[in-house]
C-alpha positions in Angstrom: 0.0 0.1 0.1 1.2 3.4 -0.7 0.6 5.9 2.2 1.6 9.7 2.6 2.8 10.4 6.0 3.9 13.9 7.3 6.1 13.3 9.8 8.6 15.4 10.5 12.6 14.0 11.6 14.7 17.3 12.5 18.6 16.5 12.4 20.0 17.4 16.0 23.9 17.0 15.1 25.9 19.8 15.4 25.3 22.6 13.1 28.4 22.9 11.0 29.4 21.4 7.5 30.4 17.5 8.1 34.1 16.7 6.9 34.3 14.7 3.5 35.2 11.5 5.5 34.3 7.8 5.6 34.6 5.5 8.6 38.7 4.4 8.0 41.8 6.8 8.7 42.2 7.6 5.3 38.4 7.6 3.5 38.7 11.2 2.4 37.0 12.2 -0.8 39.1 15.0 -2.9 37.8 17.5 -5.6 39.8 19.7 -7.4 41.5 23.4 -6.3 38.8 26.1 -5.2 36.4 23.2 -4.8 34.6 22.6 -0.9 32.9 19.2 -0.6 30.7 18.3 2.9 27.7 16.5 4.5 24.5 17.6 3.4 22.6 15.2 4.6 23.3 11.9 6.3 21.1 8.7 7.6 19.0 8.3 4.4 19.3 4.5 3.6 20.1 3.6 -0.1 19.2 7.0 -1.0 19.4 7.5 -5.4 17.7 10.0 -7.2 17.5 13.4 -6.4 15.2 16.1 -7.4 14.5 19.6 -7.0 10.7 20.9 -5.7 8.5 23.4 -7.0 9.3 25.3 -3.5 13.1 24.7 -3.7 13.2 21.8 -1.7 15.1 18.5 -2.3 12.9 15.6 -3.2 15.0 12.5 -2.9 13.9 8.6 -3.4 15.5 5.5 -1.5 14.1 2.4 -3.6 14.7 -0.3 -1.1 12.5 1.3 1.7 10.5 2.3 -0.4 10.2 6.8 0.4 10.2 9.8 -1.1 11.6 12.1 1.1 11.5 15.8 1.0 14.7 17.7 2.3 14.9 21.3 3.5 17.6 24.0 4.3 16.1 26.8 5.6 18.6 29.0 6.8 20.8 28.4 4.0 23.8 26.6 6.1 24.8 23.9 3.8 23.0 21.1 5.4 19.6 19.5 5.9 17.4 21.0 8.8 14.9 18.8 8.3 13.9 15.5 6.6 9.7 14.7 6.1 9.2 11.4 4.6 6.4 12.4 1.6 5.2 8.6 0.9 6.2 5.6 2.0 5.1 1.7 0.6 5.8 2.4 -2.5 7.5 -0.3 -5.3 11.1 0.4 -6.1 10.2 4.4 -6.1 13.7 5.6 -7.9 13.0 9.2 -10.3 11.2 11.8 -9.6 10.2 14.6 -12.0 8.5 17.8 -11.2 5.4 19.4 -13.4 4.4 22.1 -11.5 3.2 21.3 -8.4 2.4 17.9 -9.2 4.8 15.2 -8.2 5.5 12.4 -10.7 7.5 8.9 -9.1 8.8 6.0 -11.8 7.9 2.9 -9.5 9.4 -0.5 -11.3 6.1 -1.3 -12.6 3.9 2.1 -12.7 4.8 5.6 -13.0 2.8 7.3 -10.7 1.7 11.0 -10.0 0.5 12.8 -6.8 -1.6 16.0 -7.1 -1.7 18.6 -4.6 -3.9 18.2 -1.9 -3.9 14.5 -2.9 -2.8 11.9 -1.0 -3.8 8.5 -3.3 -1.5 8.3 -6.5 -2.7 8.2 -9.7 -1.3 6.2 -12.3 -0.1 7.3 -15.7 2.0 4.9 -17.1 1.2 0.9 -15.7 2.5 -2.6 -16.6 5.9 -1.9 -17.2 8.1 -5.0 -17.2 9.9 -6.0 -14.3 12.8 -8.1 -13.4 16.6 -7.5 -14.7 17.1 -3.8 -14.6 15.0 -1.9 -12.0 15.5 1.4 -12.1 12.9 3.5 -14.1 14.1 7.3 -14.6 11.5 9.9 -15.6 12.0 13.4 -17.0 9.8 16.0 -18.6 11.3 17.7 -22.0 11.0 21.2 -23.3 8.5 19.7 -25.3 6.2 19.1 -22.4 6.7 15.0 -23.0 7.3 12.7 -20.7 10.5 10.7 -21.4 10.6 7.3 -19.3 13.9 5.0 -19.4 13.6 1.4 -19.0 16.5 -0.9 -18.9 17.0 -4.6 -19.9 16.0 -7.3 -18.3 19.3 -9.5 -19.2 22.9 -8.9 -19.5 22.5 -10.1 -23.9 19.2 -10.6 -24.8 16.1 -10.2 -27.6 13.3 -8.5 -25.6 9.8 -9.0 -26.2 8.7 -5.7 -24.5 9.8 -2.5 -26.3 9.8 -0.6 -23.0 13.1 -2.8 -22.3 16.5 -1.3 -23.6 14.7 1.9 -24.8 13.8 5.2 -23.6 10.2 6.0 -24.2 8.1 9.0 -25.1 4.8 9.6 -23.6 1.8 12.8 -23.0 1.9 14.3 -19.5 -1.4 12.0 -18.8 0.3 8.5 -19.9 -1.2 8.5 -23.4 0.7 8.4 -27.1 3.6 6.5 -26.2 6.0 5.0 -28.5 9.8 4.2 -28.5 12.0 7.4 -29.0 15.3 5.4 -28.8 16.4 2.2 -28.5 19.2 -0.5 -28.4 19.9 1.6 -24.6 20.9 -1.6 -22.6 20.5 0.7 -19.2 20.4 4.4 -19.6 19.8 5.3 -16.2 21.3 9.2 -16.2 19.2 11.3 -18.4 19.0 15.1 -18.7 18.0 18.0 -21.3 20.9 19.8 -22.4 19.4 23.7 -22.0 21.7 25.2 -24.2 20.4 22.9 -27.2 17.4 21.0 -26.1 18.6 17.9 -27.1 18.1 14.9 -24.9 21.4 13.1 -23.3 21.9 9.8 -21.7 24.4 7.6 -20.3 24.5 3.8 -20.9 26.0 0.8 -18.9 26.8 -1.6 -21.9 27.4 -5.4 -21.7 29.1 -7.8 -19.4 31.8 -10.7 -19.8 33.6 -9.4 -22.7 36.9 -8.6 -20.5 38.2 -5.5 -18.1 37.7 -3.1 -20.8 35.2 -3.9 -23.4 32.6 -3.0 -24.4 33.2 1.1 -23.1 30.4 2.9 -21.4 28.3 5.3 -23.3 27.4 9.1 -23.2 24.9 9.4 -26.0 22.8 12.4 -27.5 19.1 10.6 -28.1 17.5 11.0 -31.6 14.5 10.2 -32.3 14.2 6.7 -33.6 17.4 6.0 -33.7 19.2 2.8 -32.8 22.2 2.6 -30.5 23.1 -0.7 -31.1 22.2 -3.5 -27.9 22.5 -6.2 -28.0 23.6 -7.4 -31.2 26.2 -4.2 -31.4 28.5 -2.2 -29.0 29.5 0.3 -31.6 29.1 1.3 -35.0 30.4 -1.3 -36.8 31.4 -3.6 -33.8 28.9 -6.7 -33.6 28.9 -8.4 -30.1 30.5 -11.9 -30.5 27.2 -13.3 -30.3 25.7 -11.5 -32.8 28.9 -11.6 -35.0 27.1 -11.4 -38.1 24.9 -8.3 -37.1 25.2 -5.1 -39.7 26.2 -2.7 -37.0 26.9 0.2 -40.2 23.4 2.1 -38.7 24.2 2.6 -34.8 24.5 5.6 -33.7 27.7 7.0 -32.6 28.1 7.9 -29.0 28.9 11.5 -27.8 32.1 9.8 -25.5 33.0 6.9 -24.6 33.6 5.8 -20.7 36.1 3.1 -19.3 34.1 -0.2 -19.2 31.9 -1.1 -16.3 32.1 2.1 -14.8 28.5 1.8 -14.0 27.3 5.5 -15.0 23.7 6.2 -13.1 23.9 9.9 -12.3 23.7 12.8 -15.0 23.2 16.6 -14.7 24.0 19.7 -17.0 26.0 22.0 -15.1 22.9 25.5 -14.5 24.4 27.4 -11.8 27.0 30.6 -11.7 28.9 29.2 -8.3 31.3 27.1 -10.0 34.4 28.6 -12.5 32.5 29.8 -16.0 34.8 27.1 -17.5 31.9 24.5 -15.8 28.7 26.1 -17.4 27.4 24.0 -19.8 29.1 21.0 -19.0 27.8 18.0 -17.5 28.3 15.9 -14.1 28.2 12.2 -14.4 28.3 9.7 -11.8 29.9 6.5 -11.6 28.6 3.8 -9.2 31.4 1.8 -9.8 32.6 -2.1 -11.0 31.6 -5.2 -9.4 32.9 -7.6 -11.7 36.6 -6.3 -13.1 39.0 -7.8 -12.2 40.6 -4.1 -10.8 37.5 -2.5 -9.9 37.2 1.0 -11.3 34.4 3.7 -10.9 32.9 5.0 -7.5 33.5 8.3 -8.7 32.0 11.1 -10.1 33.0 12.7 -13.4 32.9 16.1 -15.5 32.3 15.6 -19.4 33.2 18.8 -20.6 30.8 19.8 -23.8 32.1 22.2 -26.4 30.6 25.8 -27.2 27.9 24.8 -29.7 26.5 22.0 -26.5 26.6 19.5 -29.4 29.7 17.8 -28.7 31.3 16.2 -25.7 35.0 16.7 -25.6 36.3 14.7 -22.7 35.9 13.4 -19.0 37.7 14.2 -16.1 37.8 13.3 -12.4 36.0 15.8 -10.4 35.2 14.0 -6.6 37.5 11.1 -6.3 38.1 8.5 -2.9 35.1 6.6 -2.5 37.3 3.9 -3.0 40.3 2.7 -1.5 43.3 1.7 -3.3 42.7 -2.1 -2.3 39.5 -1.4 -4.2 37.0 -1.8 -1.5 34.5 1.4 -1.5 32.6 3.2 1.7 30.7 5.1 -0.6 29.6 5.2 -4.1 27.4 8.4 -6.2 24.3 7.5 -7.6 22.0 10.9 -8.3 23.1 14.5 -9.0 21.3 17.6 -8.6 22.0 21.3 -9.4 20.9 23.8 -6.8 19.3 27.0 -7.4 22.6 28.7 -5.4 24.9 26.9 -8.2 26.2 24.0 -5.5 26.0 20.2 -6.8 24.4 17.4 -4.4 25.6 14.3 -4.6 23.7 11.0 -3.3 25.2 8.3 -2.4 23.6 4.8 -1.3 26.3 2.9 0.4 27.0 5.4 2.8 23.4 6.5 3.1 24.7 10.3 2.6 24.5 13.4 0.4 26.9 15.3 -0.5 27.3 19.3 -1.2 30.0 20.7 -3.5 30.6 24.4 -3.2 33.4 26.9 -5.0 34.9 29.4 -3.7 33.9 31.5 0.1 
């Protein structure tokens, strides 16, 4: 059962920024010179997706707990003052999007909405296939349409459901659904480029071809295009199981990154607090590998974008330190959110924290 509650939990920790550290003596996060990182909120088990509400409050999903929580920083000191559970009893909630005052939530099987003043949800999209990759990301586009990303049911297979391994487009009420882009094994991070209006999405490619093949992708999604999976992992590069596949028409990625990095969050930097050359670039979380012989990921990277907004030109580390030298991790980043003041929030589902990055001061 989905039940709304309004119990407020007040943080009683000492005020002031909490250090960017874990439990181990050497557990420290590192950011470029001039930046600072500190804890914005903690004790949020399995926190993942982040969204900004119409009241400038932060909304976060906790899929394993079935919760959506609302966090506020009323005195603007860089720490959440309160955490309110606004919805509980949901089924694997991940993506959150707002249209006006109406909150939309993507559960594993359904996209639902909560109208202002109502506690009972309205089902917008139903019967999303379950199993396999379980995150569901939703966004509203500049065209007013609702976009839904659903990952594959497997590492490599021919899907029967057209929602799988694809990004689909719907009207706001859930009608008029159509496949927007396909061949996307698991595109968790999606963001509209504010410069061009194009939909960018990262993609987790297949496993079991070694440590370095195939690379993960950042794609610029175009209506009706095929991005390869399961037959191909790049233009002209068929998977061994589909050795005779024609991969010549596969859409090329905007840029590739280290295989098995597990990209999740994606957000364009729209603020003015960070240095000017960050404006128009994107940030991306790499959750980290699970089966690479030398672990990789568990960091936030900056995706550099050219002045036209149409081309990614490089990827640089931005936040590192969650992964220890021995490959173990004390945190794993997931969601990203640029706040109105230009600071950047990063959720950490392993540490149960939300981190805040600022510049200057």
